[in-house]
Residue, then its C-alpha position, 0 to 999 in steps of 0.5 A: m500500500k502506498v501512503l501519500n503525504y499531502a502535508s508536504d504540499l501545504a503552504v501557509k499565507t497570513f493576512v493582517s489589517a487594521s480592520a476585518a474588512g481590510v483582511e477580507e479584501l486582502i483574501n479576496a484579491w489573493m484568491l482571485s489571483k490563485p483561482n485553482t488553490f484548495v484552501n484546507g483551513l482558515e483561522f480568523t483572529s484579532t489581537v492587540n499589537p504590543s508596540t502600538s496598542k492598536l487592534e489588528f485583524a489577521a487571517i491565516i490560510v492553510y492551502q494546497p498550492s496548485e501546479q496551474d497557479q505556479s507560473 
C-alpha cells in the first residue's frame, strides 16, 4: 500500500489589517489571483499589537498550492 503525504504540499499565507474588512479584501484579491488553490483551513483572529496598542485583524490560510497557479 502506498501512503501519500499531502502535508508536504501545504503552504501557509497570513493576512493582517487594521480592520476585518481590510483582511477580507486582502483574501479576496489573493484568491482571485490563485483561482485553482484548495484552501484546507482558515483561522480568523484579532489581537492587540504590543508596540502600538492598536487592534489588528489577521487571517491565516492553510492551502494546497496548485501546479496551474505556479507560473
